[in-house]
VOZA-63223 format. One record per residue (C-alpha): residue in one letter; x, y, z. Coordinates in steps of 0.2 Angstrom, whole numbers, plus 5000, padded with zeros to 4 digits. Example, Ala and Ser with C-alpha at 12.3 -4.5 7.8 and 13.67 -1.06 7.14 Angstrom:
2
a506249785039
s506849955036
//
This chain:
227
m487347905047
d486747905066
a486847725071
d485947765087
i484247795079
e483047665085
i481447735076
l481247875063
p480748035071
m479248135068
l479348265054
s479248445062
r479748625058
g481448695057
k483248625059
h483648495072
r485348455080
s485048265080
p483548145076
k483248135095
r482548315093
g481448275078
a481848295059
c481348395044
f481048325027
m482848345021
e483648285037
l482748125035
a483348115017
s485148135023
y484847995035
l484047875022
a485447925010
g486847875023
e487548045024
r487948155039
w486448215048
s486048385039
d484548485031
k485648515016
p486348345011
a487348324995
c486148194988
t484848324983
h484848474971
p485048624982
l483548714975
l482448564976
a483048534994
h482648724998
l480948694991
a480748535002
r481248625018
l480048765015
v478648655011
n479048555027
d479048715038
l477548795030
t476348635030
e475148625044
d475648505058
a474248385055
e474648375036
r476548365037
p476748175040
r475948155023
l477548225015
a478548065022
v478147965006
l479048084995
i480748085005
p481547934996
a481248014979
v482348164982
i483848054986
g485048064971
l484148194962
r485448324958
s486348404943
d487448544939
d486448584924
p485748764925
v484148704917
w483648624933
d483648794942
d482648874928
e481348734928
l481148724947
t481048914948
l479748934934
l478748784941
a478548864958
a478249044952
s476948994939
r476048874951
a475849014965
l475649164954
p473749154950
v473249124968
v474349224980
s474149404986
e474549554974
h476149594984
h476749414980
q476149414963
r477249564958
s478749484965
l478449314957
a478049404940
v479749484941
g480549314945
i479749234930
l480349374918
s482049374926
c482149184924
e481549184906
r482849314902
r484149194908
r483449054898
a483549164882
e485249234885
r485949054889
n485148984873
g485649134862
w483849174858
d483549354851
e481849364861
l481049284875
r480249114872
f479049094887
h478848924895
p477048874892
a476648874911
s477549044913
r476449114899
r474849044907
a475249114924
l475649284918
d474049294907
a473049264923
v473749424931
p474049554917
l474249694929
a475649604939
e476549564923
r476449744917
w477149804933
a478549674933
q478949714915
a479249894919
f480249844934
v481349724925
d481649854910
q482149984923
v483349864932
g484149794916
g485249634915
v484949474922
g486249494936
a487549374943
h486449274955
h485049154950
p483349214958
g482749034961
a483049034980
a482049194983
v480749154970
v480348984978
e480249064995
i479049194989
a478049064980
t477848944995
v477549085008
g476249154996
l475348984994
a475448955013
t474549115016
a473349125001
c471449125003
v471348944996
t470448795003
d471948685006
p473648775006
s474548625013
g473848514999
m474448644986
l476148644994
r476248454994
d475748454976
l477048584972
l478448474980
t477748314972
d477748394954
a479548474957
i480148294961
t479348224946
l480048364936
c481848334942
e481548144939
h481148184921
l482648304919
a483748164926
g483048034915
r482447934929
e480847834928
r479647904939
a479447804955
r477747754960
r477147844975
e475547794982
e474647894994
l474947835012
v473447805023
p473647875041
e473947705049
q475547695038
w476247865040
q475947875058
q476947725062
v478347775050
c478447955058
s478147915076
p479148015088
a480847965094
p480847885111
a481348005126
r483147985132
//
């Protein structure tokens, strides 16, 4: 922990060498967890942290401080259970799939099918048993599902690497650039629901996270003093 911090820095895009230069979502989490200053602290599941960094960077500047209330909740949320990767991947993909551009839809549909194949293989199922959210999302874009099914059939096996990181990136970028009324709000809701999902997987009772009014988060996230 950096003992020289006098006030928490303002949330901003990107990676920062020290809190004097600002902070992203996960850098503040590392500080609050008592870890070395880092945007990849050990206190949070890697895929959840990846999602948090993307949401932080893709959220509009005026809306980013509203993410601050979520930071304490990610501390201690981690597991080696592969189910976490599957569930986070499917949450991000299914949330974004119905609203993003066609190019992103195809990639996300492939991600869902690949992840569902992993679930089936790991559980010893003879056929895919789609997560309900996956099925609803794919039903909303049948052409993308058809294209993705042909692609996955051609490629074959599930592969050695989990598609989670790539799928989460496509989902968040797709949401940030989608023709929707409030993309920053959708990104924030996705991160909020991802945290709640991980709390459920960890058996942790959901912490009560009340919406902060501007007077609260502006004070908490005010800029670090110039040195």
